[in-house]
Biopython code that builds the backbone (N, CA, C, O; Angstrom):
import numpy as np
from Bio.PDB.StructureBuilder import StructureBuilder

atoms = [
    (1, "MET", "N", (-6.148, -12.553, -10.244)),
    (1, "MET", "CA", (-5.261, -11.691, -9.695)),
    (1, "MET", "C", (-3.740, -12.582, -9.149)),
    (1, "MET", "O", (-3.595, -13.747, -8.777)),
    (2, "LEU", "N", (-2.828, -11.532, -9.291)),
    (2, "LEU", "CA", (-1.352, -12.001, -9.040)),
    (2, "LEU", "C", (-1.227, -12.483, -7.438)),
    (2, "LEU", "O", (-2.168, -12.276, -6.673)),
    (3, "GLY", "N", (-0.068, -13.104, -7.012)),
    (3, "GLY", "CA", (0.215, -13.461, -6.079)),
    (3, "GLY", "C", (1.091, -12.857, -5.404)),
    (3, "GLY", "O", (1.599, -11.921, -6.022)),
    (4, "THR", "N", (1.641, -13.089, -3.926)),
    (4, "THR", "CA", (2.694, -12.217, -3.353)),
    (4, "THR", "C", (4.118, -12.351, -3.824)),
    (4, "THR", "O", (4.965, -11.527, -3.479)),
    (5, "ASP", "N", (4.457, -13.573, -4.760)),
    (5, "ASP", "CA", (5.365, -13.662, -5.422)),
    (5, "ASP", "C", (5.651, -12.627, -6.708)),
    (5, "ASP", "O", (6.775, -12.306, -7.093)),
    (6, "ASP", "N", (4.636, -12.267, -7.169)),
    (6, "ASP", "CA", (4.481, -11.333, -8.305)),
    (6, "ASP", "C", (4.657, -9.853, -7.557)),
    (6, "ASP", "O", (5.307, -8.946, -8.076)),
    (7, "VAL", "N", (3.966, -9.727, -6.221)),
    (7, "VAL", "CA", (4.270, -8.255, -5.755)),
    (7, "VAL", "C", (5.710, -8.272, -4.926)),
    (7, "VAL", "O", (5.963, -7.202, -4.373)),
    (8, "ASP", "N", (6.568, -9.197, -4.780)),
    (8, "ASP", "CA", (7.670, -9.347, -4.380)),
    (8, "ASP", "C", (8.715, -9.100, -5.598)),
    (8, "ASP", "O", (9.832, -8.671, -5.310)),
    (9, "GLU", "N", (8.459, -9.299, -6.628)),
    (9, "GLU", "CA", (9.039, -8.983, -7.653)),
    (9, "GLU", "C", (9.072, -7.592, -8.176)),
    (9, "GLU", "O", (10.057, -6.980, -8.589)),
    (10, "GLU", "N", (7.774, -7.168, -8.090)),
    (10, "GLU", "CA", (7.778, -6.065, -8.594)),
    (10, "GLU", "C", (8.106, -4.742, -7.737)),
    (10, "GLU", "O", (8.516, -3.691, -8.228)),
    (11, "LEU", "N", (7.836, -4.992, -6.271)),
    (11, "LEU", "CA", (8.885, -4.197, -5.245)),
    (11, "LEU", "C", (10.324, -4.403, -5.328)),
    (11, "LEU", "O", (11.069, -3.463, -5.053)),
    (12, "GLN", "N", (10.771, -5.480, -5.661)),
    (12, "GLN", "CA", (12.401, -5.619, -5.515)),
    (12, "GLN", "C", (12.587, -4.777, -6.937)),
    (12, "GLN", "O", (13.735, -4.347, -7.052)),
    (13, "ARG", "N", (11.744, -4.462, -7.997)),
    (13, "ARG", "CA", (12.396, -3.620, -9.134)),
    (13, "ARG", "C", (12.373, -2.375, -8.914)),
    (13, "ARG", "O", (13.249, -1.571, -9.233)),
    (14, "GLY", "N", (10.897, -2.051, -8.094)),
    (14, "GLY", "CA", (10.772, -0.617, -7.770)),
    (14, "GLY", "C", (11.382, 0.137, -6.644)),
    (14, "GLY", "O", (11.466, 1.365, -6.608)),
    (15, "PHE", "N", (11.878, -0.834, -5.559)),
    (15, "PHE", "CA", (12.093, -0.137, -4.368)),
    (15, "PHE", "C", (13.462, -1.185, -3.577)),
    (15, "PHE", "O", (14.041, -0.892, -2.532)),
    (16, "GLY", "N", (13.692, -2.297, -4.346)),
    (16, "GLY", "CA", (14.854, -3.094, -3.807)),
    (16, "GLY", "C", (14.448, -3.865, -2.617)),
    (16, "GLY", "O", (15.313, -4.424, -1.943)),
    (17, "LEU", "N", (13.162, -3.943, -2.296)),
    (17, "LEU", "CA", (12.457, -4.596, -1.072)),
    (17, "LEU", "C", (11.745, -5.496, -1.169)),
    (17, "LEU", "O", (10.998, -5.489, -2.147)),
    (18, "SER", "N", (11.676, -6.531, -0.304)),
    (18, "SER", "CA", (10.450, -7.396, -0.526)),
    (18, "SER", "C", (9.460, -7.297, 0.636)),
    (18, "SER", "O", (9.617, -6.706, 1.704)),
    (19, "ILE", "N", (8.416, -7.994, 0.209)),
    (19, "ILE", "CA", (7.208, -8.040, 1.479)),
    (19, "ILE", "C", (8.100, -8.273, 2.723)),
    (19, "ILE", "O", (8.332, -7.330, 3.481)),
    (20, "ASN", "N", (8.567, -9.415, 2.934)),
    (20, "ASN", "CA", (9.388, -9.704, 4.241)),
    (20, "ASN", "C", (10.165, -8.729, 4.525)),
    (20, "ASN", "O", (10.163, -8.563, 5.745)),
    (21, "GLU", "N", (11.057, -7.753, 3.810)),
    (21, "GLU", "CA", (11.768, -6.775, 4.259)),
    (21, "GLU", "C", (10.994, -5.346, 4.775)),
    (21, "GLU", "O", (11.496, -4.420, 5.412)),
    (22, "LEU", "N", (9.817, -5.466, 4.356)),
    (22, "LEU", "CA", (8.934, -4.337, 4.457)),
    (22, "LEU", "C", (8.470, -4.674, 5.892)),
    (22, "LEU", "O", (8.508, -3.749, 6.703)),
    (23, "GLU", "N", (8.045, -5.864, 6.298)),
    (23, "GLU", "CA", (7.215, -6.111, 7.260)),
    (23, "GLU", "C", (7.553, -5.316, 8.405)),
    (23, "GLU", "O", (6.630, -4.681, 8.916)),
    (24, "PRO", "N", (9.024, -5.203, 9.050)),
    (24, "PRO", "CA", (9.282, -4.876, 10.145)),
    (24, "PRO", "C", (9.130, -3.416, 10.134)),
    (24, "PRO", "O", (8.859, -2.826, 11.180)),
    (25, "LEU", "N", (9.281, -2.808, 9.050)),
    (25, "LEU", "CA", (9.263, -1.032, 9.206)),
    (25, "LEU", "C", (7.797, -1.057, 9.185)),
    (25, "LEU", "O", (7.499, -0.073, 9.862)),
    (26, "LEU", "N", (6.594, -1.674, 8.756)),
    (26, "LEU", "CA", (5.281, -1.383, 8.893)),
    (26, "LEU", "C", (4.881, -2.106, 10.029)),
    (26, "LEU", "O", (3.708, -1.775, 10.202)),
    (27, "LYS", "N", (5.232, -2.975, 10.970)),
    (27, "LYS", "CA", (5.073, -3.397, 12.021)),
    (27, "LYS", "C", (5.191, -2.244, 13.189)),
    (27, "LYS", "O", (4.386, -2.061, 14.102)),
    (28, "ALA", "N", (6.326, -1.557, 12.942)),
    (28, "ALA", "CA", (6.685, -0.135, 13.959)),
    (28, "ALA", "C", (5.909, 0.735, 13.934)),
    (28, "ALA", "O", (5.814, 1.494, 14.899)),
    (29, "GLY", "N", (5.007, 0.900, 12.647)),
    (29, "GLY", "CA", (3.919, 1.936, 12.527)),
    (29, "GLY", "C", (4.462, 3.198, 12.466)),
    (29, "GLY", "O", (5.663, 3.279, 12.210)),
    (30, "GLY", "N", (3.648, 4.470, 12.697)),
    (30, "GLY", "CA", (4.115, 5.651, 12.389)),
    (30, "GLY", "C", (4.045, 6.155, 10.858)),
    (30, "GLY", "O", (3.702, 5.496, 9.877)),
    (31, "ASP", "N", (4.453, 7.470, 10.917)),
    (31, "ASP", "CA", (4.390, 8.253, 9.756)),
    (31, "ASP", "C", (5.226, 7.569, 8.621)),
    (31, "ASP", "O", (4.804, 7.436, 7.472)),
    (32, "ALA", "N", (6.496, 7.134, 9.073)),
    (32, "ALA", "CA", (7.243, 6.509, 7.782)),
    (32, "ALA", "C", (6.973, 5.235, 7.563)),
    (32, "ALA", "O", (7.466, 4.756, 6.542)),
    (33, "ALA", "N", (6.027, 4.231, 8.548)),
    (33, "ALA", "CA", (5.417, 2.761, 7.839)),
    (33, "ALA", "C", (4.040, 3.412, 6.786)),
    (33, "ALA", "O", (3.746, 2.867, 5.723)),
    (34, "GLU", "N", (3.276, 4.714, 7.353)),
    (34, "GLU", "CA", (2.285, 4.842, 6.599)),
    (34, "GLU", "C", (2.490, 5.135, 5.370)),
    (34, "GLU", "O", (1.809, 4.712, 4.436)),
    (35, "MET", "N", (3.862, 6.211, 5.243)),
    (35, "MET", "CA", (4.094, 6.802, 3.602)),
    (35, "MET", "C", (4.841, 5.489, 2.862)),
    (35, "MET", "O", (4.813, 5.307, 1.645)),
    (36, "LYS", "N", (5.406, 4.750, 3.672)),
    (36, "LYS", "CA", (5.688, 3.477, 2.986)),
    (36, "LYS", "C", (5.024, 2.647, 2.196)),
    (36, "LYS", "O", (5.341, 2.207, 1.091)),
    (37, "PHE", "N", (3.752, 2.400, 3.064)),
    (37, "PHE", "CA", (2.784, 1.683, 2.793)),
    (37, "PHE", "C", (1.905, 2.017, 1.395)),
    (37, "PHE", "O", (1.480, 1.256, 0.526)),
    (38, "MET", "N", (1.804, 3.619, 1.563)),
    (38, "MET", "CA", (1.032, 4.381, 0.457)),
    (38, "MET", "C", (1.886, 4.388, -0.904)),
    (38, "MET", "O", (1.357, 4.380, -2.016)),
    (39, "GLU", "N", (3.130, 4.404, -0.703)),
    (39, "GLU", "CA", (3.970, 4.557, -1.893)),
    (39, "GLU", "C", (4.320, 3.430, -2.320)),
    (39, "GLU", "O", (4.781, 3.414, -3.462)),
    (40, "CYS", "N", (4.231, 2.228, -1.624)),
    (40, "CYS", "CA", (4.273, 1.017, -2.473)),
    (40, "CYS", "C", (2.778, 0.747, -3.162)),
    (40, "CYS", "O", (2.668, 0.481, -4.359)),
    (41, "CYS", "N", (1.713, 0.843, -2.312)),
    (41, "CYS", "CA", (0.241, 1.080, -2.988)),
    (41, "CYS", "C", (0.402, 1.740, -4.512)),
    (41, "CYS", "O", (0.170, 1.190, -5.588)),
    (42, "ARG", "N", (0.781, 2.827, -4.309)),
    (42, "ARG", "CA", (0.681, 3.584, -5.342)),
    (42, "ARG", "C", (1.732, 3.251, -6.746)),
    (42, "ARG", "O", (1.464, 3.505, -7.920)),
    (43, "TYR", "N", (2.774, 2.719, -6.297)),
    (43, "TYR", "CA", (3.870, 2.251, -7.125)),
    (43, "TYR", "C", (3.034, 0.965, -7.789)),
    (43, "TYR", "O", (2.881, 0.900, -9.009)),
    (44, "LEU", "N", (2.575, 0.083, -7.004)),
    (44, "LEU", "CA", (2.165, -1.036, -7.645)),
    (44, "LEU", "C", (0.998, -1.176, -8.183)),
    (44, "LEU", "O", (0.715, -2.166, -8.856)),
    (45, "TRP", "N", (0.133, -0.153, -7.943)),
    (45, "TRP", "CA", (-0.768, 0.169, -8.911)),
    (45, "TRP", "C", (-0.709, 0.836, -10.276)),
    (45, "TRP", "O", (-1.457, 0.824, -11.253)),
    (46, "GLN", "N", (0.175, 1.282, -10.059)),
    (46, "GLN", "CA", (0.663, 2.237, -11.629)),
    (46, "GLN", "C", (1.150, 1.121, -12.531)),
    (46, "GLN", "O", (0.979, 1.055, -13.748)),
    (47, "ALA", "N", (1.915, 0.071, -11.594)),
    (47, "ALA", "CA", (2.644, -1.483, -12.362)),
    (47, "ALA", "C", (1.713, -2.111, -13.179)),
    (47, "ALA", "O", (1.851, -2.395, -14.369)),
    (48, "ASP", "N", (0.510, -2.358, -12.276)),
    (48, "ASP", "CA", (-0.465, -3.231, -12.723)),
    (48, "ASP", "C", (-1.858, -3.100, -12.193)),
    (48, "ASP", "O", (-2.573, -4.053, -12.501)),
    (49, "GLY", "N", (-2.265, -2.436, -11.684)),
    (49, "GLY", "CA", (-3.557, -1.845, -10.878)),
    (49, "GLY", "C", (-3.786, -2.921, -9.831)),
    (49, "GLY", "O", (-2.886, -3.417, -9.152)),
    (50, "ALA", "N", (-5.122, -3.249, -9.761)),
    (50, "ALA", "CA", (-5.191, -4.157, -8.728)),
    (50, "ALA", "C", (-4.736, -5.551, -8.536)),
    (50, "ALA", "O", (-4.653, -6.084, -7.429)),
    (51, "GLU", "N", (-4.432, -6.143, -9.714)),
    (51, "GLU", "CA", (-3.767, -7.350, -9.831)),
    (51, "GLU", "C", (-2.638, -7.310, -8.875)),
    (51, "GLU", "O", (-2.532, -8.326, -8.188)),
    (52, "LEU", "N", (-1.680, -6.278, -8.649)),
    (52, "LEU", "CA", (-0.530, -6.208, -7.862)),
    (52, "LEU", "C", (-0.928, -5.609, -6.169)),
    (52, "LEU", "O", (-0.501, -5.979, -5.075)),
    (53, "THR", "N", (-1.784, -4.692, -6.499)),
    (53, "THR", "CA", (-2.317, -3.834, -5.284)),
    (53, "THR", "C", (-3.011, -4.688, -3.937)),
    (53, "THR", "O", (-2.692, -4.674, -2.748)),
    (54, "GLU", "N", (-4.018, -5.374, -4.613)),
    (54, "GLU", "CA", (-4.488, -6.250, -3.621)),
    (54, "GLU", "C", (-3.664, -7.334, -3.030)),
    (54, "GLU", "O", (-3.892, -7.582, -1.845)),
    (55, "PRO", "N", (-2.864, -7.939, -3.559)),
    (55, "PRO", "CA", (-2.312, -9.011, -2.757)),
    (55, "PRO", "C", (-1.324, -8.532, -1.865)),
    (55, "PRO", "O", (-1.011, -9.266, -0.928)),
    (56, "PHE", "N", (-0.749, -7.376, -1.995)),
    (56, "PHE", "CA", (-0.157, -6.128, -1.213)),
    (56, "PHE", "C", (-0.587, -6.063, -0.073)),
    (56, "PHE", "O", (-0.001, -6.342, 0.974)),
    (57, "ILE", "N", (-2.204, -5.488, -0.317)),
    (57, "ILE", "CA", (-2.929, -4.989, 1.059)),
    (57, "ILE", "C", (-3.292, -6.289, 1.668)),
    (57, "ILE", "O", (-3.238, -6.220, 2.896)),
    (58, "GLU", "N", (-3.617, -7.360, 1.255)),
    (58, "GLU", "CA", (-3.975, -8.347, 1.773)),
    (58, "GLU", "C", (-3.191, -9.062, 2.911)),
    (58, "GLU", "O", (-3.638, -9.495, 3.973)),
    (59, "ALA", "N", (-1.403, -9.093, 2.248)),
    (59, "ALA", "CA", (-0.610, -9.337, 2.923)),
    (59, "ALA", "C", (0.083, -8.635, 4.153)),
    (59, "ALA", "O", (0.737, -9.177, 5.045)),
    (60, "LEU", "N", (-0.223, -7.265, 3.982)),
    (60, "LEU", "CA", (0.522, -6.474, 4.714)),
    (60, "LEU", "C", (-0.213, -5.281, 5.610)),
    (60, "LEU", "O", (0.265, -4.652, 6.554)),
    (61, "PHE", "N", (-1.067, -5.213, 5.219)),
    (61, "PHE", "CA", (-1.997, -3.969, 5.830)),
    (61, "PHE", "C", (-2.468, -4.317, 7.588)),
    (61, "PHE", "O", (-2.460, -3.489, 8.499)),
    (62, "ASN", "N", (-2.823, -5.664, 7.677)),
    (62, "ASN", "CA", (-2.961, -6.093, 9.159)),
    (62, "ASN", "C", (-1.744, -6.024, 9.905)),
    (62, "ASN", "O", (-1.807, -5.960, 11.133)),
    (63, "LYS", "N", (-0.518, -6.030, 9.244)),
    (63, "LYS", "CA", (0.568, -5.947, 10.059)),
    (63, "LYS", "C", (0.987, -4.616, 10.779)),
    (63, "LYS", "O", (1.823, -4.545, 11.680)),
    (64, "LEU", "N", (0.233, -3.506, 10.210)),
    (64, "LEU", "CA", (0.430, -2.396, 10.586)),
    (64, "LEU", "C", (-0.146, -2.028, 11.982)),
    (64, "LEU", "O", (-1.272, -2.504, 12.121)),
    (65, "PRO", "N", (0.193, -1.482, 12.813)),
    (65, "PRO", "CA", (-0.475, -1.031, 14.294)),
    (65, "PRO", "C", (-2.008, -0.590, 13.770)),
    (65, "PRO", "O", (-2.305, -0.387, 12.592)),
    (66, "ALA", "N", (-2.866, -0.494, 14.866)),
    (66, "ALA", "CA", (-4.387, -0.103, 14.715)),
    (66, "ALA", "C", (-4.310, 1.369, 14.070)),
    (66, "ALA", "O", (-4.967, 1.853, 13.149)),
    (67, "LYS", "N", (-3.464, 1.821, 14.726)),
    (67, "LYS", "CA", (-3.504, 3.311, 14.753)),
    (67, "LYS", "C", (-2.909, 3.906, 13.220)),
    (67, "LYS", "O", (-3.125, 5.003, 12.707)),
    (68, "SER", "N", (-2.225, 2.950, 12.792)),
    (68, "SER", "CA", (-1.613, 3.285, 11.386)),
    (68, "SER", "C", (-2.627, 2.953, 10.626)),
    (68, "SER", "O", (-2.967, 3.768, 9.768)),
    (69, "ARG", "N", (-3.393, 1.626, 10.752)),
    (69, "ARG", "CA", (-4.494, 1.388, 9.927)),
    (69, "ARG", "C", (-5.509, 2.248, 9.825)),
    (69, "ARG", "O", (-6.024, 2.415, 8.720)),
    (70, "CYS", "N", (-5.916, 2.853, 10.802)),
    (70, "CYS", "CA", (-6.816, 3.919, 10.818)),
    (70, "CYS", "C", (-6.514, 5.158, 10.036)),
    (70, "CYS", "O", (-7.317, 5.637, 9.236)),
    (71, "VAL", "N", (-5.300, 5.680, 10.295)),
    (71, "VAL", "CA", (-4.683, 6.896, 9.737)),
    (71, "VAL", "C", (-4.710, 6.458, 7.980)),
    (71, "VAL", "O", (-5.205, 7.223, 7.153)),
    (72, "LEU", "N", (-4.278, 5.511, 7.714)),
    (72, "LEU", "CA", (-4.273, 5.029, 6.133)),
    (72, "LEU", "C", (-5.832, 5.004, 5.873)),
    (72, "LEU", "O", (-6.240, 5.774, 5.004)),
    (73, "PHE", "N", (-6.573, 4.358, 6.403)),
    (73, "PHE", "CA", (-7.998, 4.184, 5.921)),
    (73, "PHE", "C", (-8.645, 5.505, 5.867)),
    (73, "PHE", "O", (-9.619, 5.589, 5.119)),
    (74, "GLN", "N", (-8.261, 6.615, 6.561)),
    (74, "GLN", "CA", (-8.959, 8.074, 6.490)),
    (74, "GLN", "C", (-8.243, 8.713, 5.668)),
    (74, "GLN", "O", (-8.880, 9.668, 5.224)),
    (75, "ARG", "N", (-6.720, 8.605, 5.051)),
    (75, "ARG", "CA", (-6.274, 9.031, 3.921)),
    (75, "ARG", "C", (-7.148, 8.495, 2.333)),
    (75, "ARG", "O", (-7.551, 9.134, 1.361)),
    (76, "MET", "N", (-7.164, 7.159, 2.661)),
    (76, "MET", "CA", (-7.743, 6.679, 1.581)),
    (76, "MET", "C", (-9.178, 7.136, 1.114)),
    (76, "MET", "O", (-9.555, 7.396, -0.029)),
    (77, "LEU", "N", (-9.825, 7.164, 2.208)),
    (77, "LEU", "CA", (-11.149, 7.624, 2.036)),
    (77, "LEU", "C", (-11.004, 9.334, 1.747)),
    (77, "LEU", "O", (-11.932, 9.877, 1.147)),
    (78, "THR", "N", (-10.179, 9.909, 2.056)),
    (78, "THR", "CA", (-10.059, 11.386, 1.512)),
    (78, "THR", "C", (-9.722, 11.346, -0.108)),
    (78, "THR", "O", (-10.318, 12.056, -0.917)),
    (79, "ILE", "N", (-8.750, 10.474, -0.437)),
    (79, "ILE", "CA", (-8.219, 10.273, -1.710)),
    (79, "ILE", "C", (-9.808, 10.004, -2.868)),
    (79, "ILE", "O", (-10.109, 10.570, -3.919)),
    (80, "VAL", "N", (-10.521, 8.916, -2.084)),
    (80, "VAL", "CA", (-11.726, 8.496, -2.761)),
    (80, "VAL", "C", (-12.758, 9.854, -3.007)),
    (80, "VAL", "O", (-13.357, 10.090, -4.056)),
    (81, "TYR", "N", (-12.790, 10.510, -2.009)),
    (81, "TYR", "CA", (-13.890, 11.748, -1.873)),
    (81, "TYR", "C", (-13.572, 12.767, -2.682)),
    (81, "TYR", "O", (-14.426, 13.511, -3.163)),
    (82, "LEU", "N", (-11.842, 12.923, -2.977)),
    (82, "LEU", "CA", (-11.561, 14.130, -3.952)),
    (82, "LEU", "C", (-11.700, 13.547, -5.206)),
    (82, "LEU", "O", (-12.259, 14.178, -6.102)),
    (83, "ALA", "N", (-11.207, 12.279, -5.413)),
    (83, "ALA", "CA", (-11.520, 11.970, -6.880)),
    (83, "ALA", "C", (-12.814, 12.046, -7.435)),
    (83, "ALA", "O", (-12.976, 12.289, -8.631)),
    (84, "GLN", "N", (-13.944, 11.816, -6.486)),
    (84, "GLN", "CA", (-15.273, 11.878, -6.610)),
    (84, "GLN", "C", (-15.616, 13.020, -6.946)),
    (84, "GLN", "O", (-16.168, 13.150, -8.038)),
    (85, "ASP", "N", (-15.357, 14.330, -5.990)),
    (85, "ASP", "CA", (-15.654, 15.706, -6.395)),
    (85, "ASP", "C", (-15.208, 16.118, -7.877)),
    (85, "ASP", "O", (-15.879, 16.669, -8.751)),
    (86, "ALA", "N", (-13.754, 15.649, -7.904)),
    (86, "ALA", "CA", (-13.302, 15.921, -8.896)),
    (86, "ALA", "C", (-13.837, 15.763, -10.654)),
    (86, "ALA", "O", (-13.746, 16.542, -11.602)),
    (87, "GLN", "N", (-14.417, 14.362, -10.520)),
    (87, "GLN", "CA", (-15.500, 14.029, -11.621)),
    (87, "GLN", "C", (-16.778, 14.643, -11.541)),
    (87, "GLN", "O", (-17.456, 14.359, -12.528)),
    (88, "GLN", "N", (-17.321, 15.338, -10.774)),
    (88, "GLN", "CA", (-18.476, 15.962, -10.788)),
    (88, "GLN", "C", (-18.490, 17.402, -11.096)),
    (88, "GLN", "O", (-19.437, 18.160, -11.305)),
    (89, "THR", "N", (-16.930, 17.648, -11.071)),
    (89, "THR", "CA", (-16.726, 19.194, -11.513)),
    (89, "THR", "C", (-16.326, 19.160, -13.386)),
    (89, "THR", "O", (-16.122, 20.211, -13.993)),
]
sb = StructureBuilder()
sb.init_structure("model")
sb.init_model(0)
sb.init_chain("A")
sb.init_seg("    ")
for serial, (resi, resn, name, xyz) in enumerate(atoms, 1):
    if name == "N":
        sb.init_residue(resn, " ", resi, " ")
    sb.init_atom(name, np.array(xyz, "f"), 0.0, 1.0, " ", f" {name:<3s}", serial, name[0])
structure = sb.get_structure()
């Protein structure tokens, strides 16, 4: 697994932001924070799969307010359920 320096490098390339620059937005919570978190996860997954996504989640998920973490978890479960349903058909 890669580290946060690798995540920072990729985020700089894709968004022009570092983990430290994202942290205040995520700590604020709400739709903007949740969408940015998901957008970063998607971008990092496409760039290098779990190697970049896992350290990003470890560094920032718990910085989000509890309500935003709950919303994101529900969204992620929905994505997993939809993917499983698509595989069965």
